[in-house]
N, CA, C and O of each residue as an XYZ file, in Angstrom:
580
protein
N     -19.436    -20.064     36.859
C     -19.320    -18.835     36.122
C     -18.143    -18.005     36.638
O     -17.364    -17.455     35.858
N     -18.029    -17.924     37.961
C     -16.956    -17.171     38.566
C     -15.600    -17.819     38.258
O     -14.594    -17.135     38.066
N     -15.603    -19.147     38.217
C     -14.385    -19.874     37.941
C     -13.907    -19.596     36.506
O     -12.706    -19.465     36.271
N     -14.821    -19.509     35.571
C     -14.489    -19.250     34.179
C     -13.911    -17.838     34.013
O     -12.951    -17.662     33.262
N     -14.462    -16.844     34.683
C     -13.975    -15.472     34.618
C     -12.573    -15.372     35.230
O     -11.702    -14.683     34.699
N     -12.372    -16.064     36.343
C     -11.062    -16.057     36.978
C     -10.012    -16.693     36.075
O      -8.892    -16.192     35.973
N     -10.374    -17.806     35.415
C      -9.460    -18.475     34.508
C      -9.131    -17.595     33.300
O      -7.981    -17.573     32.860
N     -10.111    -16.870     32.756
C      -9.885    -15.972     31.618
C      -8.961    -14.823     32.027
O      -8.077    -14.432     31.264
N      -9.167    -14.283     33.233
C      -8.322    -13.195     33.712
C      -6.888    -13.682     33.929
O      -5.938    -12.968     33.610
N      -6.730    -14.868     34.457
C      -5.390    -15.418     34.680
C      -4.691    -15.694     33.350
O      -3.493    -15.439     33.224
N      -5.402    -16.201     32.375
C      -4.830    -16.459     31.051
C      -4.412    -15.152     30.387
O      -3.344    -15.078     29.779
N      -5.246    -14.121     30.499
C      -4.920    -12.817     29.919
C      -3.681    -12.223     30.588
O      -2.824    -11.649     29.916
N      -3.589    -12.361     31.912
C      -2.428    -11.842     32.642
C      -1.157    -12.588     32.222
O      -0.099    -11.977     32.068
N      -1.261    -13.883     32.040
C      -0.112    -14.658     31.602
C       0.319    -14.254     30.190
O       1.515    -14.181     29.905
N      -0.638    -13.996     29.314
C      -0.331    -13.574     27.949
C       0.355    -12.209     27.944
O       1.311    -11.990     27.200
N      -0.139    -11.292     28.781
C       0.467     -9.962     28.875
C       1.895    -10.076     29.404
O       2.798     -9.407     28.902
N       2.101    -10.913     30.405
C       3.443    -11.096     30.963
C       4.378    -11.703     29.916
O       5.543    -11.313     29.831
N       3.888    -12.638     29.130
C       4.699    -13.254     28.091
C       5.101    -12.229     27.028
O       6.269    -12.153     26.647
N       4.135    -11.444     26.552
C       4.410    -10.433     25.527
C       5.385     -9.388     26.062
O       6.302     -8.977     25.351
N       5.197     -8.959     27.299
C       6.088     -7.971     27.903
C       7.508     -8.538     28.025
O       8.478     -7.821     27.780
N       7.637     -9.786     28.393
C       8.954    -10.415     28.498
C       9.643    -10.510     27.152
O      10.839    -10.240     27.049
N       8.905    -10.890     26.115
C       9.475    -10.985     24.772
C       9.923     -9.603     24.279
O      11.003     -9.471     23.703
N       9.102     -8.582     24.504
C       9.472     -7.218     24.108
C      10.729     -6.756     24.832
O      11.607     -6.147     24.221
N      10.825     -7.039     26.122
C      11.979     -6.639     26.920
C      13.257     -7.287     26.392
O      14.281     -6.620     26.245
N      13.194     -8.571     26.112
C      14.371     -9.292     25.613
C      14.746     -8.818     24.207
O      15.929     -8.642     23.916
N      13.765     -8.611     23.336
C      14.079     -8.210     21.960
C      14.642     -6.792     21.898
O      15.492     -6.513     21.052
N      14.194     -5.899     22.764
C      14.758     -4.537     22.786
C      16.211     -4.566     23.246
O      17.037     -3.818     22.724
N      16.525     -5.401     24.194
C      17.909     -5.539     24.635
C      18.804     -6.062     23.526
O      19.945     -5.623     23.384
N      18.290     -6.994     22.743
C      19.060     -7.534     21.607
C      19.267     -6.486     20.531
O      20.345     -6.399     19.944
N      18.230     -5.683     20.267
C      18.352     -4.649     19.241
C      19.443     -3.654     19.600
O      20.196     -3.215     18.730
N      19.533     -3.301     20.858
C      20.573     -2.354     21.285
C      21.961     -2.941     21.064
O      22.861     -2.245     20.594
N      22.140     -4.203     21.396
C      23.442     -4.845     21.193
C      23.748     -4.998     19.710
O      24.895     -4.813     19.302
N      22.753     -5.331     18.895
C      22.970     -5.530     17.461
C      23.340     -4.238     16.755
O      24.084     -4.271     15.775
N      22.849     -3.113     17.218
C      23.190     -1.838     16.592
C      24.688     -1.588     16.665
O      25.281     -1.107     15.699
N      25.291     -1.898     17.760
C      26.727     -1.674     17.936
C      27.521     -2.623     17.047
O      28.549     -2.229     16.497
N      27.073     -3.848     16.898
C      27.805     -4.840     16.120
C      27.691     -4.613     14.617
O      28.576     -5.036     13.872
N      26.631     -3.959     14.148
C      26.407     -3.783     12.716
C      26.920     -2.448     12.194
O      26.457     -1.993     11.148
N      27.836     -1.817     12.867
C      28.373     -0.538     12.424
C      29.263     -0.769     11.209
O      30.159     -1.613     11.241
N      29.017     -0.028     10.149
C      29.802     -0.144      8.933
C      31.053      0.708      9.099
O      30.963      1.886      9.447
N      32.212      0.122      8.853
C      33.459      0.837      9.076
C      33.882      1.666      7.866
O      34.586      2.664      8.024
N      33.473      1.280      6.679
C      33.881      2.008      5.470
C      32.929      3.173      5.228
O      31.721      2.983      5.084
N      33.474      4.353      5.185
C      32.669      5.538      4.948
C      32.405      5.682      3.451
O      33.297      5.438      2.639
N      31.200      6.072      3.086
C      30.916      6.263      1.670
C      31.632      7.507      1.147
O      32.018      8.392      1.912
N      31.794      7.550     -0.149
C      32.460      8.696     -0.761
C      31.593      9.931     -0.630
O      30.365      9.851     -0.666
N      32.238     11.065     -0.480
C      31.533     12.334     -0.453
C      32.029     13.165     -1.626
O      33.213     13.143     -1.964
N      31.133     13.877     -2.223
C      31.463     14.723     -3.357
C      31.075     16.150     -2.996
O      29.907     16.430     -2.724
N      32.040     17.042     -2.994
C      31.774     18.447     -2.677
C      32.002     19.274     -3.934
O      32.997     19.099     -4.637
N      31.077     20.163     -4.201
C      31.183     21.026     -5.375
C      31.255     22.477     -4.927
O      30.469     22.924     -4.091
N      32.203     23.201     -5.491
C      32.328     24.634     -5.216
C      32.412     25.352     -6.558
O      33.116     24.917     -7.469
N      31.698     26.436     -6.658
C      31.752     27.238     -7.875
C      32.223     28.637     -7.525
O      31.999     29.117     -6.414
N      32.866     29.278     -8.461
C      33.328     30.640     -8.249
C      32.155     31.590     -8.096
O      31.032     31.274     -8.488
N      32.417     32.740     -7.531
C      31.361     33.729     -7.302
C      30.697     34.129     -8.610
O      29.476     34.275     -8.671
N      31.482     34.305     -9.638
C      30.926     34.727    -10.929
C      30.614     33.535    -11.837
O      30.235     33.727    -12.993
N      30.766     32.329    -11.339
C      30.530     31.137    -12.161
C      31.674     30.866    -13.114
O      31.525     30.103    -14.068
N      32.829     31.494    -12.859
C      33.966     31.377    -13.763
C      34.763     30.102    -13.612
O      35.534     29.759    -14.508
N      34.609     29.391    -12.518
C      35.328     28.124    -12.348
C      34.526     27.202    -11.431
O      33.679     27.654    -10.660
N      34.807     25.910    -11.530
C      34.123     24.917    -10.695
C      35.164     23.966    -10.138
O      36.054     23.510    -10.856
N      35.042     23.668     -8.836
C      35.954     22.737     -8.177
C      35.134     21.614     -7.572
O      34.170     21.862     -6.848
N      35.509     20.396     -7.862
C      34.844     19.224     -7.304
C      35.857     18.460     -6.471
O      36.903     18.057     -6.979
N      35.557     18.257     -5.197
C      36.458     17.545     -4.292
C      35.866     16.179     -3.977
O      34.695     16.070     -3.613
N      36.673     15.148     -4.118
C      36.257     13.783     -3.791
C      36.879     13.428     -2.454
O      38.088     13.566     -2.266
N      36.049     12.970     -1.525
C      36.532     12.568     -0.201
C      36.182     11.108      0.020
O      35.009     10.739     -0.042
N      37.171     10.277      0.274
C      36.938      8.855      0.510
C      37.078      8.054     -0.777
O      37.521      8.563     -1.806
N      36.686      6.786     -0.689
C      36.774      5.884     -1.844
C      35.605      6.156     -2.785
O      34.448      6.129     -2.366
N      35.901      6.413     -4.035
C      34.887      6.729     -5.033
C      34.142      5.452     -5.416
O      34.747      4.490     -5.890
N      32.821      5.449     -5.208
C      32.010      4.307     -5.630
C      31.314      4.654     -6.941
O      31.449      5.769     -7.444
N      30.577      3.708     -7.487
C      29.979      3.899     -8.806
C      28.943      5.022     -8.805
O      28.886      5.813     -9.747
N      28.127      5.094     -7.756
C      27.106      6.135     -7.681
C      27.745      7.524     -7.639
O      27.314      8.428     -8.354
N      28.769      7.694     -6.804
C      29.436      8.990     -6.694
C      30.161      9.350     -7.988
O      30.232     10.524     -8.352
N      30.693      8.362     -8.676
C      31.357      8.623     -9.954
C      30.348      9.116    -10.992
O      30.645     10.026    -11.765
N      29.164      8.518    -11.009
C      28.116      8.978    -11.931
C      27.657     10.386    -11.569
O      27.420     11.216    -12.447
N      27.533     10.646    -10.272
C      27.142     11.975     -9.809
C      28.186     13.014    -10.210
O      27.840     14.124    -10.613
N      29.459     12.654    -10.098
C      30.542     13.548    -10.506
C      30.471     13.837    -12.004
O      30.594     14.987    -12.426
N      30.274     12.800    -12.796
C      30.202     12.974    -14.245
C      29.041     13.879    -14.640
O      29.191     14.739    -15.508
N      27.892     13.691    -14.011
C      26.732     14.539    -14.318
C      26.969     15.978    -13.879
O      26.587     16.915    -14.580
N      27.595     16.153    -12.730
C      27.858     17.501    -12.230
C      28.824     18.255    -13.136
O      28.638     19.446    -13.387
N      29.848     17.576    -13.626
C      30.807     18.223    -14.528
C      30.140     18.544    -15.864
O      30.412     19.584    -16.464
N      29.272     17.654    -16.326
C      28.576     17.903    -17.591
C      27.643     19.111    -17.489
O      27.410     19.795    -18.486
N      27.111     19.378    -16.302
C      26.191     20.504    -16.129
C      26.898     21.822    -15.850
O      26.262     22.876    -15.873
N      28.190     21.785    -15.589
C      28.938     23.022    -15.365
C      29.019     23.790    -16.683
O      29.048     23.182    -17.753
N      29.056     25.121    -16.613
C      29.153     25.906    -17.854
C      30.374     25.498    -18.675
O      31.437     25.227    -18.117
N      30.224     25.454    -19.983
C      31.294     24.994    -20.866
C      32.533     25.857    -20.837
O      33.632     25.373    -21.107
N      32.375     27.134    -20.513
C      33.523     28.033    -20.488
C      34.256     28.009    -19.151
O      35.368     28.525    -19.041
N      33.644     27.420    -18.148
C      34.241     27.409    -16.808
C      35.296     26.325    -16.698
O      35.019     25.166    -17.009
N      36.519     26.678    -16.257
C      37.511     25.634    -16.032
C      37.115     24.759    -14.839
O      36.588     25.250    -13.841
N      37.376     23.471    -14.963
C      36.984     22.514    -13.925
C      38.239     21.970    -13.250
O      39.216     21.623    -13.913
N      38.195     21.902    -11.918
C      39.291     21.346    -11.135
C      38.750     20.174    -10.323
O      37.739     20.309     -9.634
N      39.421     19.024    -10.401
C      39.084     17.860     -9.576
C      40.119     17.773     -8.464
O      41.306     17.582     -8.725
N      39.667     17.914     -7.228
C      40.559     17.866     -6.074
C      40.543     16.451     -5.501
O      39.520     15.999     -4.986
N      41.664     15.760     -5.589
C      41.788     14.384     -5.109
C      42.632     14.295     -3.839
O      43.147     13.225     -3.516
N      42.780     15.403     -3.119
C      43.657     15.448     -1.959
C      43.298     14.394     -0.919
O      44.187     13.714     -0.406
N      42.019     14.244     -0.598
C      41.595     13.283      0.430
C      40.826     12.108     -0.168
O      40.113     11.402      0.545
N      40.970     11.902     -1.463
C      40.280     10.791     -2.130
C      41.086      9.511     -1.993
O      42.315      9.538     -1.937
N      40.384      8.399     -1.940
C      41.029      7.096     -1.934
C      41.369      6.680     -3.351
O      41.138      7.441     -4.290
N      41.911      5.493     -3.522
C      42.235      5.020     -4.871
C      40.973      4.845     -5.710
O      39.918      4.477     -5.193
N      41.089      5.109     -6.995
C      39.953      4.990     -7.920
C      40.219      3.780     -8.790
O      41.131      3.790     -9.616
N      39.427      2.739     -8.607
C      39.637      1.462     -9.291
C      38.330      0.945     -9.879
O      37.251      1.401     -9.502
N      38.428     -0.009    -10.803
C      37.277     -0.752    -11.312
C      36.292      0.098    -12.101
O      36.676      0.998    -12.848
N      35.014     -0.211    -11.917
C      33.938      0.484    -12.630
C      33.915      1.988    -12.329
O      33.682      2.772    -13.249
N      34.146      2.425    -11.085
C      34.211      3.873    -10.852
C      35.311      4.556    -11.668
O      35.148      5.707    -12.075
N      36.434      3.861    -11.914
C      37.485      4.458    -12.744
C      37.008      4.620    -14.179
O      37.310      5.629    -14.816
N      36.269      3.644    -14.699
C      35.760      3.750    -16.064
C      34.850      4.970    -16.216
O      34.924      5.686    -17.215
N      33.996      5.200    -15.223
C      33.107      6.363    -15.257
C      33.929      7.641    -15.097
O      33.682      8.634    -15.782
N      34.911      7.611    -14.186
C      35.795      8.752    -13.958
C      36.555      9.100    -15.238
O      36.705     10.277    -15.566
N      37.032      8.098    -15.955
C      37.759      8.334    -17.202
C      36.834      8.912    -18.269
O      37.278      9.676    -19.126
N      35.559      8.554    -18.223
C      34.599      9.102    -19.184
C      34.427     10.607    -19.068
O      34.039     11.269    -20.031
N      34.714     11.147    -17.890
C      34.651     12.596    -17.697
C      35.657     13.281    -18.609
O      35.379     14.349    -19.157
N      36.822     12.669    -18.773
C      37.867     13.250    -19.607
C      37.592     13.052    -21.090
O      38.134     13.788    -21.914
N      36.766     12.079    -21.448
C      36.493     11.776    -22.852
C      35.694     12.875    -23.533
O      35.678     12.947    -24.762
N      35.035     13.728    -22.771
C      34.232     14.802    -23.361
C      35.100     15.882    -23.995
O      34.591     16.729    -24.729
N      36.410     15.863    -23.723
C      37.309     16.829    -24.340
C      37.392     18.145    -23.587
O      38.046     19.074    -24.059
N      36.769     18.249    -22.466
C      36.792     19.467    -21.653
C      38.099     19.522    -20.863
O      38.515     18.501    -20.315
N      38.754     20.671    -20.786
C      39.985     20.754    -19.993
C      39.681     20.627    -18.499
O      38.893     21.392    -17.943
N      40.309     19.664    -17.877
C      40.091     19.392    -16.453
C      41.448     19.372    -15.768
O      42.389     18.732    -16.238
N      41.531     20.073    -14.666
C      42.769     20.118    -13.888
C      42.650     19.143    -12.720
O      41.668     19.177    -11.978
N      43.638     18.284    -12.560
C      43.684     17.349    -11.431
C      44.576     17.934    -10.346
O      45.734     18.263    -10.602
N      44.045     18.064     -9.148
C      44.807     18.630     -8.044
C      44.864     17.625     -6.899
O      43.901     16.899     -6.651
N      45.989     17.591     -6.211
C      46.119     16.753     -5.027
C      46.399     15.294     -5.319
O      45.974     14.422     -4.561
N      47.101     15.010     -6.394
C      47.446     13.622     -6.697
C      48.463     13.126     -5.670
O      49.549     13.690     -5.545
N      48.115     12.093     -4.952
C      48.998     11.553     -3.923
C      49.441     10.141     -4.246
O      49.406      9.710     -5.399
N      49.862      9.421     -3.203
C      50.347      8.054     -3.376
C      49.266      7.122     -3.898
O      49.552      6.206     -4.669
N      48.025      7.350     -3.482
C      46.924      6.498     -3.947
C      46.625      6.697     -5.432
O      45.961      5.865     -6.051
N      47.113      7.790     -5.997
C      46.797      8.118     -7.389
C      48.033      8.126     -8.278
O      48.051      8.780     -9.320
N      49.059      7.402     -7.866
C      50.318      7.408     -8.619
C      50.132      6.888    -10.042
O      50.782      7.382    -10.964
N      49.266      5.912    -10.236
C      49.077      5.333    -11.567
C      47.940      5.982    -12.345
O      47.725      5.653    -13.512
N      47.220      6.883    -11.727
C      46.063      7.505    -12.384
C      46.435      8.228    -13.680
O      45.777      7.998    -14.695
N      47.458      9.090    -13.696
C      47.804      9.753    -14.970
C      48.218      8.762    -16.057
O      47.892      8.958    -17.228
N      48.936      7.698    -15.678
C      49.360      6.706    -16.668
C      48.162      5.969    -17.257
O      48.094      5.743    -18.465
N      47.215      5.596    -16.389
C      46.031      4.876    -16.887
C      45.176      5.763    -17.783
O      44.606      5.285    -18.763
N      45.082      7.053    -17.457
C      44.334      7.970    -18.320
C      45.064      8.182    -19.637
O      44.430      8.277    -20.688
N      46.398      8.258    -19.592
C      47.185      8.445    -20.811
C      47.084      7.220    -21.722
O      47.088      7.363    -22.945
N      46.994      6.017    -21.144
C      46.845      4.803    -21.954
C      45.557      4.835    -22.762
O      45.496      4.299    -23.869
N      44.544      5.457    -22.213
C      43.271      5.570    -22.930
C      43.243      6.786    -23.852
O      42.260      7.004    -24.561
N      44.312      7.576    -23.848
C      44.376      8.762    -24.694
C      43.520      9.904    -24.178
O      43.069     10.742    -24.959
N      43.291      9.948    -22.879
C      42.384     10.940    -22.314
C      43.082     12.035    -21.528
O      42.415     12.941    -21.028
N      44.377     11.985    -21.403
C      45.071     12.930    -20.542
C      45.515     14.185    -21.282
O      46.129     15.061    -20.673
N      45.231     14.298    -22.546
C      45.726     15.420    -23.321
C      45.173     16.759    -22.834
O      45.879     17.766    -22.888
N      43.930     16.792    -22.361
C      43.314     18.058    -21.962
C      43.482     18.339    -20.475
O      43.128     19.425    -20.017
N      44.002     17.410    -19.725
C      44.097     17.589    -18.272
C      45.412     18.242    -17.898
O      46.435     18.037    -18.550
N      45.367     19.026    -16.845
C      46.557     19.644    -16.271
C      46.767     19.007    -14.913
O      45.849     18.969    -14.094
N      47.970     18.507    -14.666
C      48.257     17.817    -13.420
C      48.897     18.777    -12.431
O      49.767     19.570    -12.791
N      48.459     18.698    -11.188
C      49.024     19.498    -10.107
C      49.284     18.539     -8.958
O      48.366     18.191     -8.215
N      50.533     18.111     -8.808
C      50.849     17.133     -7.773
C      50.929     17.731     -6.387
O      50.892     16.989     -5.406
N      51.034     19.006     -6.269
C      51.075     19.649     -4.935
C      49.672     19.665     -4.353
O      48.697     19.926     -5.058
N      49.578     19.382     -3.052
C      48.264     19.327     -2.399
C      47.690     20.657     -2.180
O      46.590     20.773     -1.641
């Protein structure tokens, strides 16, 4: 009887030591993996500023515009008061390509006057691509940052 209890206690101690060892090793791996899985590309940020009296709205795009941020921008511009002039600040925005450009161009299709500010080297072809679609008629370009 005593031998059986001693064997059960030794087996339990061995199991605890095994589990503790596995936990120790896996926590060390998790710490190393966190450093290796760092994403280098920052997601786009969309900042909205409105005038004190609601007379104007400015939307600033920071980083590369992805599809989600482009949809968010389109919805935000659609919800701005119709009489308020809208300014899109592209000073720190990356190039707008692919599906996000299609959504971005749809903002201009509503016929609302939109001013583009901060067009840089990344946006050299943006006015031409909008003009090809016939959407640049209502926009005002401001190349100065």
